[in-house]
C-alpha positions in Angstrom: 15.7 34.5 -20.9 18.8 35.1 -22.9 21.0 32.0 -23.2 24.5 32.1 -21.6 27.6 32.0 -23.8 28.6 28.5 -22.8 27.2 25.2 -21.5 29.9 24.4 -19.0 33.0 26.0 -17.4 35.8 25.2 -14.9 36.5 26.9 -11.6 39.9 25.5 -10.4 42.6 26.2 -7.8 45.6 27.9 -9.3 47.7 25.1 -8.0 46.0 22.8 -10.6 46.3 25.1 -13.7 49.0 23.1 -15.5 47.2 19.8 -14.7 43.9 21.0 -16.0 45.3 22.4 -19.3 47.3 19.2 -19.8 44.3 17.0 -19.2 42.1 18.8 -21.7 44.7 19.4 -24.4 43.6 18.0 -27.7 40.0 17.4 -26.5 36.7 19.1 -27.3 37.1 21.0 -24.1 40.6 22.4 -24.8 39.2 26.0 -25.1 36.6 25.7 -22.3 36.0 28.8 -20.2 38.2 28.4 -17.0 38.8 30.7 -14.0 41.6 29.9 -11.5 41.2 31.0 -7.9 44.0 31.6 -5.4 44.7 28.8 -2.9 43.2 29.1 0.6 46.6 29.3 2.2 47.5 32.5 0.2 44.9 34.7 1.9 43.1 35.1 5.2 39.9 33.0 5.3 37.3 35.8 5.0 39.1 37.4 2.1 39.6 34.0 0.4 35.9 33.2 0.8 34.9 36.5 -0.8 37.4 36.1 -3.7 36.1 32.5 -4.3 32.5 33.7 -4.3 33.2 36.4 -6.8 35.1 34.0 -9.1 32.1 31.6 -9.0 29.6 34.4 -9.7 31.6 35.6 -12.7 31.8 32.2 -14.2 28.2 31.2 -13.5 27.1 34.4 -15.3 28.8 33.0 -18.5 28.0 29.3 -18.4 25.1 27.1 -17.4 27.1 24.5 -15.4 30.2 25.0 -13.2 32.7 22.3 -12.4 34.9 23.1 -9.4 38.4 21.5 -8.9 40.2 22.0 -5.6 43.4 20.8 -4.0 44.0 20.1 -0.3 45.0 23.7 0.4 41.6 25.0 -0.8 39.7 23.0 1.9 37.0 23.7 2.8 35.4 25.0 -0.5 32.1 26.8 0.2 29.1 24.8 -1.1 27.4 27.6 -3.0 25.6 25.8 -5.8 28.2 24.5 -8.3 27.3 21.5 -10.4 30.2 19.2 -9.7 33.3 19.1 -7.5 36.5 17.1 -8.1 39.0 17.1 -5.2 42.7 16.4 -4.9 44.2 13.9 -4.2 41.1 11.8 -5.1 40.9 13.1 -8.7 44.4 11.8 -9.5 44.4 8.3 -8.0 42.4 5.1 -8.3 40.6 3.8 -5.2 43.3 1.2 -4.7 46.1 3.8 -5.0 44.4 6.1 -2.6 43.9 3.4 0.0 47.5 2.2 -0.3 48.9 5.7 0.1 46.6 6.9 2.9 47.1 6.5 6.6 47.3 8.3 9.9 49.4 11.4 9.7 49.7 11.2 5.8 49.4 14.6 4.0 49.2 14.4 0.2 50.2 17.4 -1.9 50.2 18.1 -5.6 53.1 19.5 -7.6 51.4 22.8 -8.0 51.2 23.3 -4.2 54.7 22.0 -3.6 56.3 24.1 -6.2 54.5 27.4 -5.9 53.4 27.8 -2.3 55.9 25.9 -0.2 56.7 29.0 1.8 53.0 29.6 2.5 52.3 26.2 4.1 49.4 26.5 6.6 51.6 25.8 9.6 53.6 28.9 8.8 57.1 27.3 8.6 60.0 29.6 9.5 62.6 30.6 6.9 65.9 28.8 6.7 68.2 29.8 9.7 65.3 31.3 11.6 64.3 29.6 14.8 60.6 29.4 15.4 58.4 27.0 17.4 56.3 24.8 15.1 52.8 23.9 16.1 51.8 20.3 16.1 50.4 19.7 12.7 49.6 16.0 13.2 51.6 15.2 10.0 54.0 12.3 10.2 54.5 11.8 6.4 54.3 13.9 3.3 53.3 12.2 0.0 54.2 14.3 -3.1 51.9 13.3 -6.0 54.2 14.3 -8.8 51.8 15.6 -11.4 54.4 17.8 -13.1 57.9 16.6 -14.1 60.0 19.5 -12.8 62.6 19.9 -10.0 60.9 22.8 -8.4 58.0 20.7 -7.1 60.3 18.0 -5.7 62.4 20.7 -4.0 59.4 22.3 -2.4 58.2 18.9 -1.1 61.6 18.1 0.4 61.7 21.5 2.1 58.3 21.0 3.7 59.3 17.5 4.9 62.6 18.9 6.3 60.9 21.7 8.1 58.4 19.4 9.7 61.0 16.7 10.3 58.8 14.0 8.6 59.4 11.4 6.0 58.7 12.1 2.3 57.5 9.9 -0.5 57.4 11.0 -4.1 54.8 9.2 -6.2 54.8 9.9 -10.0 51.2 10.3 -11.2 50.0 9.7 -14.8 47.4 12.3 -15.7 45.4 9.9 -17.9 43.0 8.9 -15.1 42.5 12.6 -14.1 42.0 13.5 -17.8 39.3 10.8 -18.2 37.5 11.8 -15.0 37.5 15.5 -15.9 36.3 14.9 -19.5 33.5 12.6 -18.3 32.4 15.1 -15.7 32.4 17.9 -18.3 30.4 15.8 -20.8 27.8 14.9 -18.2 27.4 18.6 -17.2 27.2 19.6 -20.8 24.3 17.1 -21.3 22.5 18.4 -18.3 22.9 22.0 -19.6 21.7 20.9 -23.0 18.7 19.1 -21.5 17.7 22.1 -19.4 17.9 24.4 -22.5 15.9 22.1 -24.6 13.3 21.6 -21.8 12.9 25.4 -21.7 12.5 25.5 -25.5 9.9 22.7 -25.4 8.0 24.3 -22.6 7.7 27.4 -24.8 6.7 25.3 -27.7 4.0 23.6 -25.6 2.7 26.9 -24.5 2.6 28.0 -28.1 0.6 24.9 -29.0 -1.9 25.6 -26.2 -2.3 29.2 -27.3 -2.8 28.3 -31.0 -5.3 25.5 -30.1 -7.3 28.0 -28.0 -7.0 30.6 -30.7 -8.4 28.2 -33.4 -11.4 27.5 -31.2 -12.0 31.2 -30.7 -11.5 32.0 -34.4 -14.2 29.6 -35.3 -16.4 31.3 -32.7 -15.6 34.7 -34.2 -16.3 33.6 -37.7 -19.7 32.4 -36.6 -20.8 35.8 -35.2 -23.6 37.4 -37.2 -23.1 41.1 -36.4 -20.0 43.3 -36.6 -20.5 44.4 -33.0 -20.4 40.8 -31.8 -17.4 40.1 -34.0 -15.5 43.0 -32.4 -16.5 41.9 -28.9 -15.1 38.4 -29.6 -11.9 39.8 -31.1 -11.5 41.9 -28.0 -11.9 38.7 -25.9 -9.4 36.8 -28.0 -6.7 39.6 -27.7 -7.2 39.8 -23.9 -6.7 36.0 -23.6 -3.6 35.9 -25.8 -1.8 39.1 -24.9 -3.1 40.1 -21.4 -3.3 43.9 -22.1 -5.1 46.4 -19.9 -5.9 48.7 -22.9 -7.7 47.6 -26.1 -9.2 50.2 -28.4 -10.6 50.1 -32.0 -11.2 52.7 -34.6 -12.3 53.0 -38.2 -9.3 55.3 -38.9 -5.6 55.0 -38.4 -4.4 56.1 -35.0 -2.1 59.2 -34.8 1.6 58.8 -35.4 3.4 58.0 -32.2 0.6 56.1 -30.6 1.9 53.5 -28.2 1.5 49.7 -28.1 0.5 47.4 -31.0 -1.4 49.0 -33.8 -3.1 46.3 -35.8 -4.8 46.8 -39.1 -7.7 44.3 -39.6 -8.1 44.1 -43.4 -9.7 42.1 -46.1 -9.0 42.2 -49.9 -6.5 45.0 -49.4 -9.0 47.2 -47.6 -8.4 48.1 -43.9 -11.7 47.6 -42.2 -10.8 48.4 -38.6 -7.8 49.4 -36.5 -7.0 48.0 -33.1 -4.7 49.6 -30.5 -3.4 47.2 -27.8 -1.2 48.5 -25.0 -0.1 48.1 -21.3 0.8 44.4 -21.5 1.2 42.3 -18.4 4.3 40.9 -20.0 5.8 43.5 -22.4 8.9 41.5 -22.8 6.9 39.2 -25.1 5.8 42.0 -27.4 7.7 40.6 -30.5 6.0 37.2 -30.0 2.6 39.0 -29.7 3.2 40.8 -32.9 4.0 37.6 -34.8 0.9 35.9 -33.4 -1.3 38.8 -34.4 0.1 38.7 -38.0 -1.2 35.1 -38.2 -4.6 36.0 -36.9 -5.4 39.3 -38.7 -6.4 37.8 -42.1 -9.0 35.6 -40.5 -10.3 38.5 -38.3 -10.6 40.7 -41.4 -12.6 38.0 -43.1 -14.9 37.7 -40.0 -15.6 41.4 -40.0 -16.2 41.3 -43.8 -18.6 38.4 -43.3 -20.5 40.3 -40.6 -20.8 43.4 -42.7 -22.1 41.2 -45.6 -24.6 39.6 -43.3 -25.7 43.1 -42.1 -26.3 44.1 -45.7 -28.4 40.9 -46.0 -30.6 42.0 -43.1 -31.0 45.5 -44.5 -32.1 44.1 -47.8 -34.6 41.6 -46.3 -37.6 43.5 -47.7 -36.6 42.7 -51.3 -36.5 39.0 -52.1 -34.0 39.2 -54.9 -31.5 41.1 -52.9 -32.1 38.8 -49.9 -31.4 35.7 -52.1 -28.3 37.3 -53.6 -26.9 38.4 -50.2 -27.7 35.0 -48.6 -25.6 33.3 -51.3 -22.8 35.8 -50.7 -22.9 35.1 -47.0 -22.9 31.4 -47.6 -19.9 31.7 -49.9 -18.1 34.0 -47.5 -18.7 31.6 -44.6 -17.5 28.7 -46.7 -14.4 30.7 -47.6 -13.9 31.5 -43.9 -14.0 27.8 -43.1 -11.5 27.0 -45.8 -9.2 29.8 -44.6 -9.4 28.6 -41.1 -8.5 25.0 -42.2 -5.5 26.4 -44.3 -4.4 28.5 -41.3 -4.6 25.4 -39.1 -2.7 23.2 -41.5 0.1 25.7 -42.0 0.5 26.3 -38.3 0.4 22.6 -37.5 3.0 21.9 -40.2 5.3 24.6 -38.8 5.0 23.3 -35.2 5.5 19.7 -36.3 8.7 20.8 -38.1 9.9 22.4 -34.8 9.1 19.1 -33.0 11.1 17.2 -35.6 14.1 19.5 -34.9 13.7 19.1 -31.1 13.6 15.3 -31.6 16.8 15.4 -33.7 18.6 17.3 -31.0 17.5 14.7 -28.5 18.8 11.9 -30.7 22.1 13.7 -31.3 22.6 14.4 -27.6 21.8 10.7 -26.8 25.0 9.7 -28.6 27.1 11.3 -25.8 28.2 9.1 -22.9 25.8 9.8 -20.0 24.8 8.6 -16.5 21.6 6.6 -15.9 20.1 9.8 -14.3 20.7 11.8 -17.5 19.3 8.9 -19.6 16.1 9.2 -17.5 16.0 12.9 -18.2 16.2 12.3 -21.9 13.5 9.7 -21.9 11.3 12.2 -20.1 12.2 14.8 -22.6 11.3 12.4 -25.5 7.9 11.7 -23.8 7.2 15.5 -23.7 7.9 15.8 -27.4 5.6 12.9 -28.1 2.9 14.5 -26.0 3.2 17.8 -28.0 2.9 15.8 -31.2 -0.3 14.1 -30.0 -1.8 17.5 -29.3 -1.0 18.8 -32.7 -2.5 15.7 -34.3 -5.6 16.3 -32.2 -6.1 19.7 -34.0 -6.2 17.7 -37.3 -9.1 15.6 -36.0 -10.9 18.6 -34.5 -10.6 20.4 -37.8 -12.5 17.7 -39.7 -15.3 17.4 -37.2 -18.7 18.4 -38.5 -17.4 19.1 -42.0 -19.3 16.2 -43.6 -23.0 15.4 -43.2 -24.0 12.8 -40.6 -25.0 9.3 -41.8 -26.2 5.9 -40.6 -23.3 3.8 -39.3 -23.0 0.3 -37.9 -21.2 0.9 -34.6 -20.9 -2.9 -34.0 -18.8 -3.2 -37.2 -16.5 -0.3 -36.0 -15.9 -2.1 -32.7 -15.1 -5.4 -34.4 -12.6 -3.7 -36.8 -11.0 -1.2 -34.4 -10.9 -2.6 -30.9 -8.8 -5.7 -31.4 -5.8 -3.9 -32.6 -5.9 -1.4 -29.7 -6.6 -4.0 -27.0 -3.9 -6.5 -28.1 -1.3 -4.5 -26.1 -3.3 -5.0 -22.9 -4.9 -7.7 -20.9 -8.4 -6.5 -21.8 -10.9 -9.0 -23.3 -13.5 -7.6 -25.7 -17.2 -8.2 -25.4 -19.2 -6.7 -28.3 -23.0 -6.9 -28.0 -23.8 -4.2 -30.5 -23.9 -6.3 -33.7 -26.2 -4.9 -36.4 -26.9 -1.7 -34.4 -26.8 1.6 -36.4 -26.8 5.1 -35.1 -27.1 8.4 -37.0 -23.8 10.3 -36.3 -20.9 12.3 -37.6 -18.7 10.4 -40.0 -15.9 10.6 -37.3 -17.8 8.0 -35.2 -14.9 5.6 -35.7 -12.8 8.1 -33.7 -15.3 7.7 -30.8 -14.8 3.9 -30.8 -11.0 4.3 -31.1 -10.7 6.8 -28.2 -13.0 4.8 -25.9 -10.9 1.7 -26.4 -7.6 3.7 -26.1 -8.9 5.3 -22.9 -9.5 1.8 -21.4 -6.0 0.7 -22.3 -4.4 3.9 -20.8 -6.5 4.2 -17.6 -7.6 0.6 -16.8 -4.4 -1.3 -17.2 -5.3 -3.7 -14.4 -8.8 -4.5 -15.9 -9.5 -7.8 -17.6 -12.7 -7.0 -19.5 -14.1 -4.3 -21.9 -17.8 -4.6 -22.6 -20.0 -2.8 -25.2 -23.8 -3.4 -24.6 -27.0 -1.5 -25.2 -30.4 -1.0 -23.6 -33.6 1.0 -24.4 -34.8 3.8 -22.1 -38.1 5.7 -23.0 -37.4 5.4 -26.7 -33.7 6.4 -26.4 -30.9 3.9 -26.9 -28.3 3.8 -24.1 -24.9 2.3 -25.1 -22.9 1.2 -22.1 -19.1 0.9 -22.4 -17.7 -0.6 -19.2 -14.5 -2.2 -17.7 -13.6 -3.7 -14.4 -10.6 -1.4 -13.7 -10.1 1.3 -11.0 -12.9 3.5 -12.3 -13.2 7.3 -12.2 -13.3 9.3 -9.0 -16.5 11.2 -8.4 -14.7 14.6 -8.5 -13.4 13.9 -12.0 -16.5 12.5 -13.8 -17.2 15.8 -15.5 -13.7 17.2 -15.9 -12.5 14.1 -18.0 -14.6 15.5 -20.9 -12.8 18.8 -20.9 -9.7 19.5 -23.0 -6.7 19.2 -20.6 -3.5 20.9 -21.9 -0.3 19.4 -20.4 -1.7 15.8 -20.0 -0.4 13.1 -22.2 -4.0 11.9 -23.1 -6.0 15.0 -22.3 -8.1 15.3 -25.5 -9.5 11.8 -26.3 -12.8 12.0 -24.3 -13.2 15.7 -25.2 -13.1 14.7 -28.8 -15.6 11.9 -28.2 -18.1 14.2 -26.5 -17.8 16.8 -29.3 -18.3 14.3 -32.1 -21.4 12.8 -30.5 -22.9 16.2 -29.7 -23.1 17.1 -33.4 -26.2 14.8 -33.7 -27.6 15.4 -30.2 -25.9 12.3 -28.6 -24.6 12.7 -25.1 -22.0 10.8 -23.0 -21.5 10.6 -19.3 -19.4 8.5 -16.9 -21.7 6.7 -14.4 -19.4 4.0 -12.9 -18.6 3.5 -9.3 -15.0 4.4 -8.4 -13.0 1.3 -7.3 -15.2 -1.2 -9.2 -14.8 0.0 -12.8 -15.6 2.7 -15.3 -18.8 2.9 -17.2 -19.5 5.4 -20.0 -23.2 5.8 -21.0 -23.9 7.1 -24.5 -27.5 8.2 -24.9 -28.8 8.2 -28.5 -32.1 10.1 -28.9 -35.1 8.4 -30.3 -35.0 8.5 -34.1 -31.2 8.5 -34.2 -30.8 4.8 -33.8 -32.2 1.7 -35.6 -31.8 -1.9 -36.3 -33.5 -1.5 -39.7 -32.8 1.2 -42.4 -35.1 4.2 -42.0 -34.0 7.9 -42.1 -34.0 9.9 -38.9 -37.0 12.1 -38.1 -36.6 15.9 -38.5 -32.8 16.1 -38.6 
């Protein structure tokens, strides 16, 4: 959605035009967009309501937040969605002054009303020399809040008092209080508008992170496909998930000039291997964004198709050993290059997104320097939390990228617990019990991440617990490592979903990463605790993948 021209604007009664301009003179809001509407007493009520609604609609089309200023003659102002409403006489007086001047039968008017519309007073006062019965207005005293230093306003106030045969008090008003209130209100609305804009930008950034994370997983899946037909099928699946089109075609030759939609050349080494035509999008307004995403993906897709064709050549040459060895080496090199390319793509994208996060954080810090209410401070803290959540997701892609890259090895899990757990648990009330001393398991080198995430999970989700215990038992040759706490536990309907990646949650990747790292060497993990009594994660290490001595695993 296109941003509006301004953050905040003013919709004010024309009786207050001089006061508004004077209050904002020399401030950052001196040139703020302002529309002045005619007073209520100048038009019949239906016409005035229509004119007021049109003025509000025109201003709200230009700015995010609207501040309404009304005087007594504009009452009642329709409540149609504006952001703030300052009323006369309250906006000009302190609480003490308002109490001292108020009373039964007291009617307060501003200089703008007294000077400009004295002949249009709601009780329809007759002209001088004309005899006309006056209705009972209930007014026994008029208080003229002299907001302008000119004789016209005083004359108008005296005329009103004389026509109503009531007393008149003229009270000079210093506009400093009004100026401070108006500027504070505009600053608060400006911060609200800024927060809403940044929230929209961060939401788009978070969606982009989710799309890229999903795309990275699918790209690895595409690169692992052995045949060109399977690569194309997976590319088709990727495009449908990212772009939501109803038409996807591919061809070995360029489509005719004038073909609609996105025409994407899948190339490798300067050679176009395949053309894709993507059309009839569910959200065509995002076409430019789709094109940018496709430009990032196409080099890797070209490499995947090139790999598949190379592998096919290997199969065709299987009858001749020399060709088979040469082609296998070519495939291995190409697959290795594909992995490097994927890691480079991931690193570049992660770097760009983290830069965007840094800019967003800078905007938050800059906006926090403005004076703001407690409610706005709360919004900014929530905004900062969302930025941190996005950063955690990006850092997760770095961990996921390194998983499975190095060969598994024997590792002492007890040592990991002793070195990692205390630093994590010191911010909680959890007491550590480690009964895995001297126990080694054959696992991916990222096993330390498993220990780290399990401890962090206990801190995040078992804050009321007092104990975190690591113990082990044997079961039919397998080793079962039990990680348990005495916190609230995990509900039955979430025991499986906690191991899935959860975009949008502050800590939605930790257990997913644990499961993926362990699965590399055939190790499984499940939550078996009883909800309400504590969580228990059972890690099953197959026979031959664990030891207390030092012997290599069988048939790995």
